[in-house]
Backbone as JSON, one array per atom type, in Angstrom:
{
  "sequence": "MRKSVNRPPTPEDTVEEQEDQEKQPTLQEIIKIKLIESGEKERLMELLRERLIECGWKDEMKALCRAFIKKKGKNNVTVDDLIHVITPKGRASIPDSVKAELLQRIRSFLVQAAV",
  "N": [[37.06, 160.19, 141.9], [36.26, 162.85, 139.83], [38.29, 165.42, 138.46], [37.89, 168.89, 138.65], [38.03, 171.75, 136.64], [37.36, 174.14, 137.7], [37.59, 174.13, 140.45], [39.74, 174.31, 143.34], [42.48, 172.06, 144.1], [41.8, 169.36, 146.31], [42.77, 167.96, 149.53], [42.57, 165.2, 149.1], [42.91, 164.97, 146.34], [45.58, 165.76, 146.1], [46.89, 163.71, 147.52], [46.27, 161.51, 145.9], [47.63, 162.26, 143.56], [50.26, 162.24, 144.51], [50.53, 159.52, 145.11], [50.33, 158.46, 142.54], [52.67, 159.53, 141.42], [54.56, 158.27, 143.04], [54.35, 155.68, 142.17], [55.5, 155.74, 139.72], [58.54, 154.8, 138.26], [61.78, 156.01, 139.16], [64.36, 157.76, 137.32], [66.81, 156.66, 137.95], [66.01, 154.13, 138.87], [64.93, 153.09, 136.52], [67.22, 152.97, 134.89], [68.72, 151.11, 136.35], [67.1, 148.83, 136.08], [67.21, 148.45, 133.28], [69.95, 147.93, 132.99], [70.18, 145.5, 134.35], [68.32, 143.82, 132.96], [69.47, 143.72, 130.42], [71.8, 142.44, 130.86], [74.07, 143.82, 131.13], [74.83, 144.82, 133.62], [75.98, 142.65, 134.96], [78.18, 142.18, 133.28], [79.59, 144.56, 133.68], [80.18, 144.3, 136.4], [81.9, 142.11, 136.31], [83.99, 143.18, 134.79], [84.84, 145.15, 136.59], [85.73, 143.51, 138.73], [87.92, 142.23, 137.43], [89.6, 144.45, 136.82], [90.18, 145.44, 139.38], [91.61, 143.34, 140.46], [93.79, 143.27, 138.68], [95.08, 145.72, 139.24], [95.97, 145.35, 141.79], [94.41, 145.96, 143.94], [92.66, 144.16, 145.21], [94.44, 142.41, 146.53], [95.59, 144.23, 148.26], [93.4, 144.84, 149.91], [93.0, 142.34, 151.09], [95.36, 142.17, 152.57], [94.98, 144.29, 154.36], [92.78, 143.3, 155.79], [93.89, 141.0, 156.94], [95.87, 142.18, 158.56], [94.28, 143.63, 160.34], [92.89, 141.56, 161.6], [95.01, 140.21, 162.79], [95.88, 142.16, 164.57], [93.64, 142.51, 166.3], [93.1, 139.94, 167.11], [92.31, 136.63, 166.28], [89.98, 135.39, 167.27], [88.47, 137.48, 168.12], [87.28, 139.0, 166.17], [84.7, 139.87, 163.95], [82.88, 139.31, 160.88], [81.34, 141.54, 160.35], [82.78, 143.49, 161.76], [85.11, 143.61, 160.2], [84.04, 144.51, 157.75], [83.07, 147.0, 158.51], [85.44, 148.38, 159.14], [87.11, 148.08, 156.87], [85.66, 148.8, 154.53], [85.39, 151.74, 154.1], [88.11, 152.36, 153.57], [88.59, 150.74, 151.39], [86.81, 151.71, 149.41], [87.83, 154.28, 149.08], [90.29, 153.75, 148.0], [90.06, 152.78, 145.43], [91.31, 152.88, 142.2], [91.37, 155.86, 140.21], [91.41, 155.52, 137.46], [90.07, 153.11, 137.05], [87.53, 153.75, 137.96], [86.89, 155.74, 136.07], [86.88, 154.25, 133.69], [84.73, 152.48, 134.11], [82.64, 154.33, 134.37], [82.65, 155.43, 131.81], [81.88, 153.19, 130.31], [79.29, 152.8, 131.31], [78.07, 155.18, 130.5], [78.23, 154.86, 127.72], [76.57, 152.64, 127.42], [74.12, 153.78, 128.22], [73.7, 155.67, 126.2], [73.49, 154.0, 124.0], [71.26, 152.49, 124.78], [69.41, 154.43, 124.76], [68.35, 155.85, 127.0]],
  "CA": [[36.47, 161.5, 141.81], [36.75, 163.62, 138.68], [38.85, 166.72, 138.78], [37.2, 170.0, 138.02], [38.9, 172.85, 136.3], [36.93, 175.32, 138.43], [37.8, 174.06, 141.9], [41.12, 174.04, 143.72], [42.67, 170.67, 144.5], [41.54, 169.01, 147.71], [43.82, 167.07, 150.05], [42.43, 163.89, 148.47], [43.54, 165.06, 145.02], [47.02, 165.82, 146.31], [47.33, 162.37, 147.92], [46.18, 160.68, 144.7], [48.71, 162.64, 142.66], [51.51, 161.76, 145.1], [50.57, 158.07, 144.94], [50.63, 158.21, 141.13], [54.07, 159.84, 141.22], [55.35, 157.27, 143.72], [54.29, 154.45, 141.39], [56.37, 155.91, 138.56], [59.94, 154.56, 138.63], [62.7, 157.12, 138.95], [65.32, 157.52, 136.25], [67.8, 155.74, 138.51], [65.41, 152.79, 138.88], [64.81, 152.66, 135.12], [68.56, 152.6, 134.45], [69.07, 149.87, 137.03], [66.32, 147.75, 135.45], [67.76, 148.2, 131.94], [71.27, 147.3, 133.15], [69.97, 144.1, 134.74], [67.65, 143.09, 131.89], [70.35, 143.55, 129.26], [72.98, 141.67, 131.25], [75.22, 144.74, 131.21], [75.27, 144.96, 135.01], [76.89, 141.53, 135.25], [79.41, 142.42, 132.53], [80.3, 145.63, 134.37], [80.7, 143.74, 137.65], [83.04, 141.27, 135.96], [85.06, 144.11, 134.41], [85.33, 145.74, 137.83], [86.54, 142.49, 139.41], [89.18, 142.06, 136.7], [90.44, 145.64, 136.97], [90.64, 145.54, 140.77], [92.65, 142.31, 140.63], [94.94, 143.71, 137.9], [95.79, 146.85, 139.85], [96.45, 144.97, 143.11], [93.47, 146.42, 144.97], [92.15, 143.01, 145.96], [95.51, 141.96, 147.43], [95.72, 145.27, 149.28], [92.29, 144.67, 150.86], [93.31, 141.12, 151.85], [96.41, 142.5, 153.53], [94.36, 145.1, 155.41], [91.96, 142.39, 156.61], [94.8, 140.16, 157.74], [96.5, 143.02, 159.58], [93.26, 143.94, 161.34], [92.63, 140.33, 162.35], [96.19, 139.95, 163.61], [95.89, 143.17, 165.63], [92.53, 142.28, 167.24], [93.03, 138.54, 167.53], [91.44, 135.86, 165.39], [88.7, 135.07, 167.91], [87.8, 138.72, 168.54], [86.88, 139.76, 164.99], [83.57, 139.34, 163.18], [82.82, 139.8, 159.5], [80.82, 142.91, 160.42], [83.9, 144.34, 162.15], [85.96, 143.79, 159.01], [83.32, 145.34, 156.78], [83.01, 148.36, 159.06], [86.76, 148.99, 159.1], [87.75, 148.01, 155.55], [84.86, 149.41, 153.46], [85.79, 153.11, 153.74], [89.45, 152.34, 152.98], [88.47, 150.1, 150.09], [86.18, 152.63, 148.47], [88.72, 155.41, 148.84], [91.52, 153.35, 147.3], [89.81, 152.32, 144.06], [92.0, 153.8, 141.3], [90.53, 156.73, 139.38], [91.33, 154.98, 136.1], [89.03, 152.07, 137.07], [86.25, 154.47, 138.05], [86.65, 156.4, 134.79], [86.55, 153.24, 132.68], [83.37, 152.03, 134.38], [81.73, 155.43, 134.06], [82.56, 155.52, 130.35], [81.08, 152.04, 129.84], [77.9, 153.06, 131.68], [77.59, 156.23, 129.6], [78.05, 154.25, 126.38], [75.37, 151.81, 127.5], [72.94, 154.65, 128.28], [73.51, 156.25, 124.86], [73.04, 152.9, 123.14], [69.91, 152.09, 125.2], [68.57, 155.63, 124.6], [67.61, 156.11, 128.24]],
  "C": [[37.09, 162.23, 140.63], [37.27, 164.96, 139.13], [38.1, 167.79, 138.0], [38.2, 171.11, 137.75], [38.6, 174.05, 137.2], [37.2, 175.26, 139.93], [39.27, 173.8, 142.21], [41.28, 172.59, 144.15], [42.4, 170.47, 145.99], [42.69, 168.16, 148.21], [43.77, 165.69, 149.42], [43.12, 163.88, 147.11], [45.06, 165.03, 145.14], [47.58, 164.45, 146.67], [47.31, 161.44, 146.72], [47.32, 160.98, 143.74], [50.05, 162.14, 143.19], [51.64, 160.25, 144.93], [50.9, 157.71, 143.5], [52.11, 158.47, 140.85], [54.96, 158.8, 141.88], [55.39, 155.96, 142.94], [55.23, 154.53, 140.18], [57.83, 155.67, 138.98], [60.79, 155.79, 138.33], [63.65, 156.77, 137.81], [66.38, 156.52, 136.71], [67.27, 154.31, 138.51], [65.29, 152.24, 137.46], [66.17, 152.2, 134.59], [68.98, 151.27, 135.06], [68.36, 148.67, 136.38], [66.9, 147.41, 134.08], [69.13, 147.53, 132.01], [71.11, 145.81, 133.48], [69.38, 143.29, 133.6], [68.57, 142.8, 130.71], [71.56, 142.67, 129.57], [74.22, 142.54, 131.4], [75.72, 144.89, 132.64], [76.28, 143.86, 135.36], [78.22, 141.7, 134.52], [80.25, 143.52, 133.2], [80.91, 145.14, 135.68], [81.93, 142.89, 137.38], [84.24, 142.13, 135.56], [85.67, 144.74, 135.65], [86.21, 144.76, 138.6], [87.91, 142.34, 138.76], [90.12, 143.24, 136.92], [90.99, 145.77, 138.39], [91.72, 144.5, 141.08], [93.93, 142.77, 139.93], [95.75, 144.79, 138.6], [96.26, 146.55, 141.28], [95.54, 145.39, 144.25], [92.99, 145.27, 145.84], [93.19, 142.51, 146.96], [95.72, 142.95, 148.58], [94.63, 145.12, 150.35], [92.49, 143.4, 151.71], [94.33, 141.41, 152.94], [95.85, 143.34, 154.68], [93.52, 144.24, 156.36], [92.85, 141.54, 157.52], [95.46, 140.96, 158.86], [95.52, 143.34, 160.7], [92.98, 142.73, 162.23], [93.8, 140.02, 163.28], [96.23, 140.9, 164.81], [94.85, 142.86, 166.72], [92.51, 140.86, 167.81], [91.96, 137.82, 166.74], [90.05, 135.62, 165.99], [87.9, 136.31, 168.31], [87.29, 139.56, 167.37], [85.71, 139.07, 164.31], [83.65, 139.89, 161.75], [82.32, 141.24, 159.5], [81.91, 143.9, 160.83], [84.79, 144.65, 160.95], [85.31, 144.72, 158.01], [83.33, 146.79, 157.23], [84.35, 149.09, 158.92], [87.3, 149.1, 157.67], [86.98, 148.76, 154.46], [85.28, 150.85, 153.13], [87.17, 153.16, 153.07], [89.4, 151.76, 151.56], [87.88, 151.03, 149.05], [87.1, 153.78, 148.09], [89.93, 155.02, 147.99], [91.29, 152.77, 145.91], [90.45, 153.33, 143.11], [91.03, 154.6, 140.43], [90.38, 156.19, 137.97], [90.24, 153.91, 136.0], [87.66, 152.74, 137.11], [85.9, 155.11, 136.71], [86.24, 155.41, 133.71], [85.11, 152.75, 132.87], [82.35, 153.1, 134.02], [81.55, 155.56, 132.55], [81.71, 154.38, 129.79], [79.6, 152.26, 130.15], [77.31, 154.13, 130.76], [77.33, 155.68, 128.2], [76.78, 153.4, 126.36], [74.11, 152.68, 127.46], [72.65, 155.28, 126.93], [72.93, 155.19, 123.93], [71.6, 152.51, 123.48], [68.92, 153.23, 125.07], [67.71, 155.87, 125.84], [67.52, 157.6, 128.45]]
}
C-alpha cells in the first residue's frame, strides 16, 4: 500500500515501519559482524587469554574451582554449579588494566574500520 501525505498512518503502516526497523541491524550487531569478518574478534580473544594468564587470573579461577569442589565433594558438583558460583567472582576480578587495554584495542579497531 502506498503512503499518502494527506492521511495519518494506519496500524498497518506502523507495523510495516516496525518490521523494516527490526530488519536493520543495530550498531552493536554491525560492530560484532565487522569484528568477526576482519578476524579482530579472534585476535582480541587471544590477547585476553594471554593477559589473564600473565596476571594470574586463570590460576586464581582454577583455585576457586578446586576449593568449591573440595567443599561440596567431587561427586556433588556439576559444571553448571561451578559456572554459577565462579562467573560473578571471575568477572569482578579481571584487572582494570586488562579491561582498559581491550577497550583501547576495540576503539582503535572502530576508528580504523570507520564504524
